[in-house]
C-alpha atoms as one frame of an Amber mdcrd trajectory, in Angstrom:
protein
  -0.169  -0.204  -0.567   2.134   3.209  -1.250   1.202   6.547  -1.045   1.930
   8.435  -3.848  -0.364  11.367  -2.881  -2.702  12.686   0.547  -1.572  13.593
   3.465   1.877  11.602   4.057   3.190  11.344   0.362   5.450   8.719   1.008
   5.299   6.851  -1.951   7.547   9.095  -4.408  11.047   7.935  -2.506   9.819
   4.950  -0.685   8.325   3.219  -4.007  12.102   3.073  -5.652  13.389   1.880
  -2.713  11.107  -0.835  -2.266  11.538  -1.992  -5.713  15.595  -1.208  -4.997
  15.065  -4.038  -2.063  13.080  -6.952  -4.508  15.794  -6.565  -6.816  18.606
  -7.289  -4.172  16.945  -9.879  -2.814  16.090 -11.903  -5.692  19.571 -11.201
  -7.003  20.445 -12.711  -3.502  20.452 -16.806  -3.830  21.104 -17.837  -0.553
  17.906 -15.757   0.081  14.876 -17.531  -0.997  16.018 -19.831  -2.683  14.205
 -21.080  -5.739  11.907 -18.144  -5.370  10.816 -14.550  -6.814   9.842 -12.348
  -4.567   6.818  -9.870  -5.913   5.145  -6.838  -4.965   1.413  -6.026  -5.460
   0.993  -2.686  -4.931  -1.969   0.171  -4.961  -1.798   3.477  -4.296  -4.035
   4.796  -1.368  -3.286   8.030  -1.049  -3.035   8.125   2.643  -7.081   7.494
   2.693  -8.096   4.541   5.241 -11.289   3.525   3.011  -9.373   3.752  -0.665
  -6.979   1.521   0.999  -9.516  -1.379   2.446 -11.125  -0.903  -0.945  -7.843
  -1.695  -2.307  -6.913  -4.655   0.133 -10.186  -6.494  -0.128  -9.077  -6.799
  -4.115  -5.791  -7.813  -3.538  -6.645 -10.653  -1.070  -9.880 -11.422  -3.423
  -7.692 -12.076  -6.069  -5.082 -14.405  -7.333  -1.835 -14.755  -6.471  -2.596
 -15.813  -2.441  -0.621 -12.866  -0.267   1.702 -13.666   2.483   2.416 -10.876
   3.356   1.015  -6.991   3.788   3.230  -3.918   3.379   1.483  -0.459   4.622
   3.373   3.217   4.952   1.071   6.027   6.289  -0.403   5.752  10.108  -3.650
   5.631   8.997  -3.853   3.199   6.467  -1.836   1.117   8.132  -4.130   1.441
  11.531  -7.304  -0.523   9.158  -5.148  -2.857   7.243  -3.251  -4.328  10.550
  -6.595  -4.563  12.469  -8.078  -6.460   9.437  -5.355  -8.286   8.315  -5.757
 -11.014  11.752  -8.752 -12.247   9.502  -6.551 -13.571   7.232  -3.451 -14.531
   9.081  -1.712 -12.368   7.460   1.574  -9.954   9.194   1.545  -6.485   8.069
   4.956  -4.714   7.925   4.370  -0.922   8.152   7.577   1.196   7.209   5.473
   4.861   7.766   2.933   4.077  10.232   4.552   6.182  13.622   1.238   6.199
  15.805   1.355   5.277  19.793  -1.614   3.376  18.699  -0.573   0.628  16.583
   1.735  -0.703  19.671  -1.668  -1.608  20.903  -1.021  -5.636  20.842  -4.816
  -6.505  21.555  -5.669  -4.306  18.735  -3.033  -4.991  16.688  -1.935  -8.697
  17.195  -0.067  -9.182  13.746   1.838  -6.221  13.026   5.445  -5.178  13.271
   6.678  -1.666  11.621  10.254  -0.999  10.985   9.029   2.805  11.253   9.648
   3.688  15.302   6.629   5.039  17.461   5.849   8.781  17.304   5.660   8.595
  20.808   9.844   7.874  20.602  10.661  11.440  20.175   8.500  12.503  22.902
  11.486  12.047  25.659  13.827  14.006  22.767  11.587  17.153  23.224  11.247
  17.059  26.838  15.042  17.103  26.945  14.547  19.784  24.896  12.774  21.896
  27.142  14.570  20.989  30.214  17.355  22.236  28.372  16.411  25.610  27.279
  14.490  25.756  30.591  11.015  26.043  28.927   8.483  25.197  31.159   5.432
  25.766  28.987   4.957  24.474  26.072   1.602  24.264  23.439   0.885  21.431
  20.872  -1.006  21.723  17.737  -2.190  18.773  15.925  -5.124  17.495  13.584
  -7.417  14.888  14.314  -5.672  11.973  12.979  -5.211   9.526  15.071  -1.813
   8.888  14.981  -1.048  12.924  16.510  -3.885  13.104  18.687  -2.664  10.032
  20.497   1.176  11.773  20.607  -0.249  14.837  22.034  -2.000  12.940  24.455
   1.467  11.052  25.212   3.498  14.113  25.103   1.115  16.204  27.439   1.017
  13.448  29.886   5.143  13.191  30.431   5.346  17.092  30.086   2.656  17.162
  33.218   5.078  14.647  34.642   8.406  17.137  34.471   6.713  20.031  36.027
   5.681  21.677  32.145   2.299  22.894  31.576   1.139  22.206  28.206  -1.977
  23.900  26.251  -3.466  21.596  23.634  -5.096  22.558  20.525  -6.813  20.783
  17.792  -7.723  21.522  13.907  -9.195  19.610  10.886  -8.878  21.279   7.448
  -7.980  24.860   8.197  -6.086  25.556  11.123  -6.455  29.214  10.962  -8.817
  29.378  14.104  -6.239  27.099  16.433  -3.726  29.720  15.342  -5.131  32.508
  16.522  -5.925  30.442  19.656  -2.326  29.723  20.264  -1.340  33.888  19.576
  -4.239  34.682  22.543  -2.396  32.252  24.514   0.303  33.759  24.385   2.346
  30.221  22.896   5.830  30.693  22.244   7.132  26.937  22.082   4.477  25.388
  20.110   5.202  21.663  18.977   3.313  20.936  15.399   2.149  17.226  14.698
   0.316  16.954  11.279   1.160  15.708   7.864   2.815  17.824   5.689   0.588
  19.402   3.715  -1.305  20.437   6.940   2.277  21.783   8.078   2.294  23.942
   5.119  -1.401  25.488   6.126  -0.622  26.182   9.549   3.233  27.835   8.778
   0.873  30.152   6.741  -1.291  30.968   9.239   0.963  31.184  11.342   2.846
  34.058   9.232  -0.639  35.733   8.814  -0.907  35.942  12.669   2.733  36.818
  13.267   3.195  33.840  15.512   6.604  33.462  14.038   9.972  35.012  14.440
  12.262  35.654  17.621  10.081  35.107  20.011   8.582  31.947  18.613  10.051
  28.020  18.617   8.489  25.616  16.545   9.140  21.970  16.396   7.716  19.565
  13.191   8.222  16.291  12.461  11.706  15.221  10.665  10.122  13.347   7.694
   8.751  15.888   5.902  11.106  16.972   2.465  13.489  19.055   3.054  11.771
  21.368   1.034   8.501  20.476   2.400   7.680  24.585   3.260   7.622  25.886
   0.152   3.971  26.235  -1.093   2.804  24.274  -4.505   0.726  26.147  -7.440
  -1.862  24.336  -6.498  -2.845  24.345  -2.987  -3.433  28.510  -3.250  -2.577
  28.878   0.604  -1.914  32.980   0.036   1.541  32.686   1.582   4.847  33.144
  -0.829   7.985  31.184  -0.985   9.769  34.050   0.670   6.873  34.108   3.701
   7.401  30.205   3.941  10.699  30.475   4.350  10.570  33.604   7.196   8.022
  31.970   8.955  10.034  28.654   8.727  13.434  30.154   9.791  15.036  28.458
  13.012  12.801  25.730  13.548  13.581  22.314  15.058  12.772  18.711  13.767
  13.074  15.397  15.806  12.923  12.340  14.151  13.945   8.802  14.717  17.821
   7.984  13.213  16.180   6.652   9.528  19.952   6.017   8.135  22.982   4.210
   9.252  25.976   6.676   9.194  28.857   4.256   9.932  30.844   2.481   7.351
  28.982  -0.595   8.249  28.198  -2.458   5.735  24.466  -4.612   6.491  22.795
  -7.491   5.377  22.538  -6.148   1.863  26.040  -5.332   1.295  25.896  -1.213
   1.521  26.139   1.498   4.013  23.875   3.849   4.692  25.630   6.497   1.922
  25.620   3.800  -0.422  22.274   3.319  -0.386  20.944   6.764  -0.385  23.644
   7.505  -3.363  21.565   4.787  -5.244  17.714   6.154  -3.946  19.326   9.293
  -5.059  19.546   7.948  -9.022  16.327   6.257  -9.347  13.949   9.654  -7.555
  13.062  11.940 -10.710  13.451  15.052  -8.675  15.706  16.395  -5.754  15.478
  14.471  -2.712  14.886  17.034  -0.485  11.640  17.581  -3.004  10.510  13.968
  -2.675   8.309  13.300  -0.490   9.446  10.281   1.345  12.856  10.606   1.023
  13.745  10.183   4.417  11.438   6.853   5.196  12.640   5.413   2.081  15.431
   3.049   4.150  12.636   1.968   6.635  10.834   0.705   3.621  14.121  -0.856
   2.114  14.593  -2.735   5.281  10.929  -3.736   5.897  11.699  -5.666   2.363
  14.264  -7.387   3.414  12.598  -7.802   6.969   9.759  -9.811   4.926  12.109
 -11.863   3.088  14.237 -12.720   5.856  10.849 -13.986   7.773   9.441 -15.937
   4.351  12.604 -17.534   4.251  12.858 -18.595   8.232   9.528 -19.737   7.601
  10.661 -22.133   4.626  13.654 -23.219   6.742  11.255 -24.164   9.530   8.596
 -25.976   7.746   8.277 -30.029   7.485   9.913 -30.881   4.141   6.245 -31.846
   2.763   4.951 -28.540   3.113   5.492 -26.022   1.468   5.447 -21.668   1.353
   3.230 -22.084  -1.872   0.508 -24.148  -0.244  -0.211 -21.198   2.388  -3.814
 -20.186   2.166  -5.233 -17.763   4.577  -6.895 -20.101   7.081  -3.653 -22.075
   7.523  -3.035 -20.804  11.116   0.353 -23.254  11.210   2.298 -21.621   8.473
   0.568 -18.185   9.776   1.940 -18.536  13.339   5.568 -20.022  12.128   6.398
 -16.186   9.316   4.528 -14.171  12.679   7.674 -16.108  15.012   9.794 -15.825
  12.520   9.052 -11.365  11.729   9.164 -11.479  15.317  12.570 -13.113  16.379
  13.989 -10.939  13.051  17.473  -9.258  13.552  19.746  -7.854  11.075  21.690
  -4.396  10.266  19.797  -2.735   7.489  20.505   0.431   5.988  18.767   2.381
   8.364  20.710   0.121  10.778  20.011  -2.719  13.626  16.962  -3.498  12.936
  14.771  -6.064  15.587  11.236  -5.699  17.202  10.172  -5.303  20.348   7.280
  -7.678  22.065   4.510  -4.692  20.446   6.042  -5.014  17.116   8.332  -1.490
  18.009  11.358  -0.613  16.611  13.772   1.394  19.138  16.015   3.751  17.751
  17.949   7.004  18.257  16.623  10.463  17.455  18.297  12.966  15.541  17.184
  17.017  15.870  17.736  19.645  13.310  17.608  23.045  13.253  16.622  25.041
   9.950  19.189  27.633   8.688  19.185  29.592   6.032  16.816  26.866   3.859
  18.240  23.837   5.058  18.313  21.726   8.285  21.258  21.725  10.181  22.247
  18.794  12.754  22.195  19.736  16.266  22.373  16.317  18.105  21.464  13.203
  18.712  19.010  11.508  21.955  19.473   7.878  22.833  16.098   6.952  24.608
  17.824   4.312  26.291  20.448   5.839  28.033  18.924   9.055  27.899  21.876
  10.821  26.592  21.699  13.704  24.466  24.696  14.343  22.426  24.156  18.528
  21.669  26.673  19.821  19.396  25.734  23.612  20.287  25.050  25.074  16.521
  21.730  26.370  17.579  21.007  30.000  16.097  18.331  32.490  17.520  17.082
  35.479  16.278  17.709  37.218  19.199  20.412  36.904  21.553  19.694  33.357
  23.060  16.696  31.284  23.235  13.081  32.483  23.364  11.130  32.575  26.750
   8.541  29.514  26.794   6.231  32.643  27.603   5.814  36.677  27.987   7.754
  37.233  30.839   4.884  38.558  33.576   6.987  40.331  36.529   4.969  40.866
  39.213   5.152  44.600  40.589   3.771  44.910  44.249   2.274  48.930  44.086
   3.802  49.992  47.415   3.870  53.368  48.259   6.324  55.367  46.770  10.018
  55.592  49.073  10.128  59.595  48.337   6.680  60.192  49.539   7.095  57.193
  52.769   9.760  59.106  53.745   8.341  62.821  54.315   5.481  61.568  55.989
   8.014  59.672  58.348   9.752  62.740  58.787   6.609  64.508  59.238   5.635
  61.965  61.892   8.837  62.165  63.399   8.363  65.952  64.110   4.840  65.004
  65.377   6.566  62.942  67.951   8.995  64.870  69.315   6.169  68.065  69.282
   4.220  65.355  71.439   7.216  65.079  74.012   8.112  68.081  74.053   4.906
  69.450  75.000   4.050  66.681  77.433   7.495  68.046  79.346   6.059  71.508
  79.079   2.680  70.295  80.747   4.194  69.023  83.477   7.701  71.773  83.678
   4.729  74.595  83.886   1.874  72.461  85.949   1.637  75.633  88.534   0.777
  77.889  86.002  -2.839  78.690  86.210  -3.246  79.140  82.651  -2.290  75.280
  82.385  -3.825  74.140  85.775  -7.185  75.365  85.012  -7.012  73.868  81.447
  -7.129  70.142  82.512  -3.839  69.039  81.798  -4.748  65.306  82.145  -6.893
  65.903  79.489  -4.290  67.589  77.721  -1.553  64.883  78.278  -4.521  62.116
  76.910  -4.599  64.607  73.235  -0.752  64.285  73.235  -0.515  60.575  73.955
  -3.795  60.133  70.891  -1.763  62.177  68.628   1.850  60.240  69.042  -0.367
  56.872  68.990  -1.397  58.461  65.013   2.130  60.169  64.115   3.493  56.515
  64.756   0.957  54.629  62.816   1.971  56.221  59.750   4.647  54.768  59.923
   3.151  51.180  59.767   0.659  52.370  56.786   2.754  52.948  54.570   4.165
  49.510  54.708   5.494  48.195  52.486   7.013  51.218  50.817   9.471  50.981
  47.625  12.628  48.775  49.217  10.949  47.622  52.102   9.539  44.796  51.503
   7.541  42.565  54.323   6.980  39.028  54.613   3.776  37.634  53.686   3.343
  35.750  56.918   2.949  39.038  59.021   0.891  40.942  56.599  -2.648  40.238
  58.005  -1.038  41.323  61.958   0.156  44.376  60.661  -3.092  44.992  59.082
  -4.604  45.112  62.579  -2.075  46.517  64.329  -2.185  49.707  62.305  -5.379
  50.177  62.161  -5.462  49.685  66.235  -2.945  51.980  66.642  -4.787  54.467
  64.590  -8.067  54.134  66.033  -6.848  53.839  69.098  -5.115  57.251  69.683
  -7.948  58.852  67.645 -10.101  57.521  70.813  -7.312  59.763  73.218  -7.101
  62.426  70.776 -10.409  63.329  70.017 -11.956  61.611  73.417  -9.734  64.096
  75.495 -11.338  67.307  73.446 -14.390  65.612  73.128 -14.538  65.063  77.384
 -13.719  68.877  77.824 -16.762  69.732  75.384 -18.628  67.390  77.281 -18.188
  68.130  80.566 -18.312  72.354  80.057 -22.231  71.527  77.915 -23.873  69.427
  80.765 -22.094  71.924  83.671 -23.775  74.838  81.018 -27.201  72.975  81.085
 -26.894  72.129  84.980 -26.392  75.704  85.603 -29.366  76.520  83.208 -32.040
  74.153  85.124 -30.753  75.305  88.391 -31.822  78.816  87.303 -35.130  77.816
  85.571 -35.895  75.750  88.888 -35.264  79.070  90.903 -37.119  80.920  88.792
 -40.408  78.840  88.934 -39.940  78.338  92.517 -39.723  82.308  93.017 -43.293
  82.161  90.611 -44.940  79.953  92.133 -44.882  80.310  95.641 -45.778  84.408
  94.579 -48.847  82.885  93.911 -52.228  82.969  96.632 -53.023  78.751  97.797
 -56.658  79.285  95.738 -54.661  80.409  92.389 -51.778  77.682  92.737 -54.456
  74.561  93.781 -56.426  76.021  90.001 -53.298  75.665  88.248 -51.797  72.909
  89.660 -55.674  71.093  88.312 -56.048  72.261  84.776 -53.518  72.794  82.241
 -52.189  76.361  82.060 -49.696  77.980  79.928 -47.032  77.390  83.113 -47.400
  73.581  82.623 -45.975  74.274  78.929 -43.784  75.929  79.531 -42.073  74.198
  82.923 -42.046  71.202  80.462 -40.003  72.805  77.659 -37.779  74.622  80.659
 -37.076  71.257  81.670 -36.147  69.926  78.453 -33.642  72.332  77.313 -29.944
  71.421  77.019 -28.052  75.016  77.446 -28.062  78.556  78.746 -28.987  80.056
  75.241 -32.070  77.659  74.590 -33.182  78.542  78.391 -32.806  81.924  77.862
 -35.202  82.079  75.174 -37.662  80.338  76.923 -37.536  82.638  79.888 -38.032
  85.212  77.696 -40.910  83.497  76.753 -42.006  83.461  80.498 -41.575  86.787
  81.667 -43.621  87.930  78.196 -47.044  85.829  79.218 -49.849  87.480  81.013
 -49.032  85.047  84.597 -45.197  85.941  84.062 -45.787  89.871  83.873 -47.791
  89.686  87.174 -45.754  87.394  89.201 -42.093  88.701  87.658 -39.250  89.393
  90.705 -36.122  90.223  90.305 -33.363  87.620  90.648 -31.487  88.382  93.866
 -27.584  88.921  94.240 -27.467  85.952  95.863 -28.777  83.681  93.227 -26.726
  84.845  90.808 -23.316  84.204  93.024 -24.641  80.537  93.907 -24.362  80.199
  89.812 -21.390  82.084  89.220 -19.863  79.987  92.418 -21.318  76.700  90.652
 -19.771  77.209  87.179 -16.204  77.963  88.541 -15.783  75.287  91.180 -12.868
  72.756  90.369 -13.459  69.713  88.105 -12.301  66.589  89.125 -10.294  64.443
  86.145 -12.004  61.690  87.052 -14.805  63.085  84.905 -12.733  63.484  82.016
 -11.371  59.917  82.414 -14.871  58.365  82.458 -15.480  59.931  78.928 -12.252
  58.316  77.396 -12.358  55.635  78.955 -15.543  54.612  77.591 -14.539  55.563
  74.128 -11.466  53.500  74.825 -14.110  49.921  75.587 -15.943  50.512  72.625
 -12.826  50.405  70.671 -11.054  47.478  72.399 -14.699  45.536  71.992 -14.305
  46.118  68.308 -10.937  44.963  67.530 -11.131  42.584  69.792 -14.559  40.679
  67.857 -12.402  41.976  64.583  -9.967  40.289  65.201 -11.412  36.974  67.086
 -14.972  36.426  64.266 -13.478  37.862  61.147  -9.743  38.284  61.215  -7.599
  41.031  58.487  -5.517  38.969  55.833  -3.620  39.942  52.630  -5.685  40.295
  49.409  -3.935  40.565  45.795  -5.679  43.160  44.050  -4.837  42.236  40.702
  -4.705  45.419  37.691  -4.323  45.111  33.526  -0.530  44.008  32.696   1.502
  46.641  30.479   5.061  46.296  28.802   7.936  46.923  30.339   9.193  49.618
  28.552  13.153  48.265  29.982  12.949  45.299  29.113  11.686  43.467  26.267
   8.834  40.942  26.104   8.797  41.362  29.214   4.524  42.720  31.036   4.628
  43.542  34.626   1.173  42.639  36.544   0.498  45.822  39.072  -0.344  43.744
  42.262  -1.940  45.481  45.048  -1.824  44.507  48.712  -4.881  44.889  50.742
  -6.235  44.162  53.911  -9.384  42.164  52.983 -11.488  40.486  55.464 -14.726
  38.618  54.368 -17.055  41.060  55.652 -14.856  44.115  55.333 -17.742  46.771
  54.619 -19.718  45.460  57.898 -16.767  46.446  60.122 -15.455  49.185  57.908
 -19.545  50.073  58.406 -19.330  49.550  62.429 -16.385  51.863  62.836 -17.051
  54.897  60.822 -20.542  54.833  61.799 -19.562  55.176  65.629 -16.858  57.452
  64.746 -19.001  59.804  62.991 -21.873  59.976  65.345 -19.194  61.109  67.871
 -17.985  63.317  65.429 -21.338  64.921  64.207 -21.615  64.783  68.035 -18.967
  66.526  68.735 -19.799  69.619  66.289 -22.794  69.863  68.158 -22.063  70.041
  71.476 -18.815  72.695  70.246 -21.366  74.315  68.600 -24.055  74.695  71.759
 -21.384  76.025  74.386 -19.445  78.046  72.759 -20.298  81.128  74.512 -19.907
  79.540  78.003 -16.718  80.005  79.866 -15.503  77.611  82.242 -12.988  78.776
  84.781 -11.024  75.183  84.962 -11.774  74.463  81.500 -10.163  77.941  80.702
  -9.617  77.063  76.734 -12.916  75.418  75.870 -13.567  77.461  73.134 -10.223
  76.583  71.558 -11.086  72.880  72.384 -14.328  73.578  70.077 -11.967  74.690
  67.091  -9.742  72.181  67.579 -13.470  69.351  67.298 -14.533  71.276  64.235
 -11.219  70.898  62.701 -10.683  67.486  63.034 -14.358  66.660  62.450 -14.387
  68.236  58.989 -11.473  66.525  58.541 -12.106  63.351  59.038 -15.573  63.164
  57.619 -14.068  63.971  54.292 -11.363  61.981  54.411 -13.366  58.272  55.641
 -15.685  58.344  52.815 -12.754  59.506  49.906 -10.012  56.835  51.463 -12.808
  54.346  52.137 -14.587  54.478  48.954 -12.591  55.910  45.787  -8.872  55.694
  46.336  -8.486  52.985  47.988  -6.831  50.946  45.109  -4.440  53.756  44.900
  -1.429  53.283  47.125   0.385  56.612  47.073  -2.806  58.633  47.133  -4.498
  56.644  50.093  -1.532  56.947  52.200  -1.072  60.501  51.723  -4.779  61.394
  51.863  -4.902  59.589  55.175  -0.942  61.170  56.111  -2.022  64.628  55.733
  -5.176  63.799  57.645  -3.637  62.775  60.677  -0.837  64.847  60.594  -3.415
  68.182  59.712  -5.660  66.792  62.676  -2.130  66.456  65.053  -0.630  69.536
  64.355  -3.331  71.926  64.373  -4.628  70.148  67.373  -1.967  70.469  69.296
  -1.162  74.493  68.361  -4.467  75.745  69.248  -4.620  74.102  73.144  -1.039
  74.743  73.242   0.228  77.795  71.788  -1.916  80.273  73.345  -0.699  78.703
  76.612   3.060  79.138  75.488   2.788  82.605  74.085   1.140  83.496  77.723
   3.115  81.908  79.698   6.190  83.393  77.804   4.868  87.180  77.752   3.475
  86.805  81.099   5.248  86.502  84.081   4.144  84.262  87.136   1.972  85.357
  89.832   3.298  85.293  93.456   0.460  82.790  93.889   1.536  81.081  90.652
   5.368  80.546  91.894   4.194  77.721  94.348   2.208  74.583  93.873  -0.869
  74.242  95.053  -3.170  72.030  96.934  -4.053  68.170  95.463  -7.359  66.762
  93.923  -9.973  69.673  93.364  -8.212  72.624  94.996  -4.541  71.854  93.383
  -2.694  74.891  91.588  -5.192  77.311  93.501  -3.667  80.906  94.158  -4.070
  82.236  98.489  -7.040  84.623  96.935  -8.898  82.068  95.165  -8.437  79.573
  98.227  -9.992  82.330 100.256 -12.747  82.910  98.295 -13.426  79.321  97.911
 -13.342  78.984 101.746 -15.660  81.996 102.172 -17.800  80.956  99.782 -17.848
  77.325 101.200 -19.279  78.449 104.894 -21.814  81.202 103.124 -23.206  78.642
 101.421 -23.527  76.351 104.241 -25.577  79.662 106.182 -27.815  79.898 102.644
 -28.685  76.365 103.296 -30.042  77.202 107.095 -31.646  80.648 105.889 -33.739
  78.670 103.163 -34.615  76.241 105.634 -36.137  78.964 107.908 -37.510  80.518
 105.263 -39.651  77.619 104.062 -40.929  77.104 108.125 -42.154  80.372 107.973
 -43.565  80.086 104.295 -45.629  77.407 105.946 -46.464  79.237 108.859 -47.788
  82.350 106.421 -49.726  80.132 104.284 -51.809  78.322 107.566 -52.488  82.196
 108.700 -53.698  82.962 105.345 -56.129  79.709 104.829 -57.610  80.166 108.543
 -58.261  83.860 107.700 -59.567  83.255 104.076 -62.192  80.590 105.578 -63.146
  82.793 108.411 -64.392  85.407 105.774 -65.978  83.410 103.336 -69.263  83.000
 105.197 -69.519  86.432 105.088 -68.806  87.213 101.569 -69.593  84.219  99.794
 -72.266  85.608  97.828 -70.439  89.047  97.440 -67.398  87.613  95.933 -69.200
  85.232  93.702 -70.875  88.498  92.112 -68.411  90.905  91.992 -64.981  88.867
  93.551 -61.785  88.202  91.854 -57.685  88.092  91.428 -55.974  90.867  90.446
 -52.046  91.489  90.053 -50.598  94.452  90.383 -47.332  96.014  88.201 -45.889
  95.820  92.027 -45.685  92.612  92.287 -48.308  92.481  95.269 -51.563  90.177
  95.140 -54.743  91.709  95.899 -58.349  90.146  96.893 -61.473  92.562  96.329
 -64.856  92.270  97.313 -67.622  94.708  97.888 -67.575  93.936 101.705 -64.043
  93.165 102.524 -60.813  94.124 101.377 -57.838  92.194 101.740 -54.317  93.275
 101.402 -51.425  92.044 103.086 -47.460  91.791 102.393 -45.343  89.463 104.133
 -41.473  89.825 103.825 -39.552  86.644 105.440 -36.183  88.536 106.081 -33.635
  86.449 108.145 -32.180  87.709 111.151 -28.235  87.302 111.147 -28.027  85.089
 114.075 -30.438  82.041 114.337 -31.260  82.700 117.606 -32.754  86.520 116.394
 -34.622  84.233 113.354 -35.984  82.142 115.726 -37.410  84.653 117.327 -38.490
  86.692 114.343 -40.155  84.090 112.935 -42.602  83.861 116.245 -44.150  87.213
 116.026 -46.817  87.664 113.622 -46.744  91.243 111.747 -49.245  92.884 109.173
 -48.618  95.832 106.500 -46.825  96.958 103.637 -43.224  97.454 102.959 -42.071
  99.796 100.351 -41.064  98.834  96.873 -37.480 100.551  97.910 -37.058  98.781
 101.082 -37.472  95.726  99.249 -34.591  96.101  96.881 -32.207  97.219  99.655
 -32.458  94.495 102.100 -30.067  91.502 102.452 -29.138  89.805  99.276 -30.248
  86.587 100.567 -33.525  87.162 101.580 -36.498  85.540  99.663 -39.679  87.901
  99.060 -43.153  85.971  98.479 -46.203  88.048  97.749 -49.236  86.792  99.539
């Protein structure tokens, strides 16, 4: 079965080789004496269907055939699978399919052509030599190439080489495009010569050739296989095909003996080639099957020697010409003789394995300027590669197996990191210096009356925030960190920033919170005193009626109770004073009232109140951090960006990678932290605005604290959403934005709190009282005059409390007397009082009950005497009459006026 055309057109060279072998055998008298070996051939065109048709014609027509000879793998497959039905042995000189090694499927097949998979170890050895870890396989759908591709893929995977495989049928254009999309660089082509030209033309069109690519083709193509015949109409010129084929490699089993030893035919390999060239009609490079011609020659010799062995082994009464297709005994003898065949042929030592395969060396060649140059050989038995070092490349060396992808970690610019570190270090130095300043001048009233403990907490928080910037900028250019500690680093720097913010902002918030609460308490006391004065000024009947029914006083009292600041209270009081009831009962606030309120606001404040506020915020932070670490810890996550070419190195792509701290429920935790902090920021803004006009002696920098809160809140509320949502994936911008915000908040807060104090201490010398340290706790750092005033106020407060108790007792006595008086007159003037009675409220604050018959006008002034005994005696003396308003104004400052 010759193949003069088709996928593998090996007939043009193999047929002359077979004819030459028949002539040499028939000329030998010691081989097949008395017999003449004849061959009947058909052109299968390497098509299985046509080959089966020709085989049936040969078998069913005389003479009887002793053995079958086949060419390409596809024809050998169908012939060898069918021949056992006729007890015929098949010899193949061109079948290289690995599937032909299956003894159960092809029990009577032998082949002088080595299996195609015998070249796979050679290919893998070359991959390892040039350090190629990724290869692509492009094959046609014929079984021989599919089997070879699968075996190569399996062997490569065992050696740690990654394989991508593509196949095609007919037009290889799509398969070549796919290879280009996959960035294939080292490509192994498994197909027949005709398909090889199609693939090479598409490779030129798609640009899959040149410096960055290396192709491996099968070595049994003709030397000029890449030149396109005019009838194929490939669309590529010979020049383009030659350009695309430059520097490709071929691997092929050794098919011609290179030594000078003569074989069974009496020829060396070189002599055989010389004789064959004389028989060819065209040049050897242009003749299909020229490399396989020695195999076809040796296949005929193997057939003749097997028949000669069979003739010698047959009984004397049994002749070989008596063989018929159902003669199992003679068929088995022929099979054994073929299996035991061993001789030196023009292709080398010819012998068969139990699978019917032939084992030979592999020759490696490279096309250089249109000619194949031998690169070396590979012996599969010894696994030894003999390399001659003649390879050439278009570039400086062998191409890479794929585009070099260099991972580039997107880190903070080292210049930006150094600048931020320098500013953070300066901030740390400032915090230490200000802490020393705070301790050094703690005896000065401007320091001692500004809650220095809170100021120290502010310095501690600022220091922690500055320290966190050293960690937030890592990793930076040239500063790498082990991957194992990245998760811990994430939690450390976030925790440090959160706690630093809590200390810094918490100290400011604590001050403004205390100021606001004291202001609200003072306003409440003022409202309560005004309400009591107005209430006690009413007569019992009117007060009872006001208690029983819903009056404007009820709504006013509710409003006053709910107000949170001095301003709102003042507004409410102005509304009360403008009402009809308030106009009638308005009284002048006594000097003792203003004095007591002022004393209340100027009392020293315990530091524990501030510590409690900061500790509350710190506890909330610790709870969130602990839950985050335990429940959903932060881990390192790589965010990959599109690749781009490296301008400094050819055939290299840069893959930017950003390292992020990520947890499974990242959005939830960020929402909790930002929500909690934003509420504090907004509430701090509200408290700062509401208490902007309050001034407390022992929080003398409350207005500056409010300004600092404005600064921190505005910067933080702008930075949080921007960093979290917009520029989280931009390393430099993200780090710069956070650093600028943290440093501005720290510097501005420290400047607002401490610069006025430094300026005051620098320009104003200390007084005599400030030069000596004060007492501890609430009275520490107090001047002598302040201490004296504090002691005097304490004594006065005790005296006022006693006076209040006495006054309340006298009020109860007066009310009892008034009730008696009123009850006694009810029987006399009930009819007249019902008709014309009423209550009128004078502008002087006096209450007058009038009727047609009786008019009662009483004014009782309760004025405590200087001593307790005098007060008691005075309380027992009843008196009536009226006192002028001028005399009331000149009464004692602590006296209370009640109009009945």
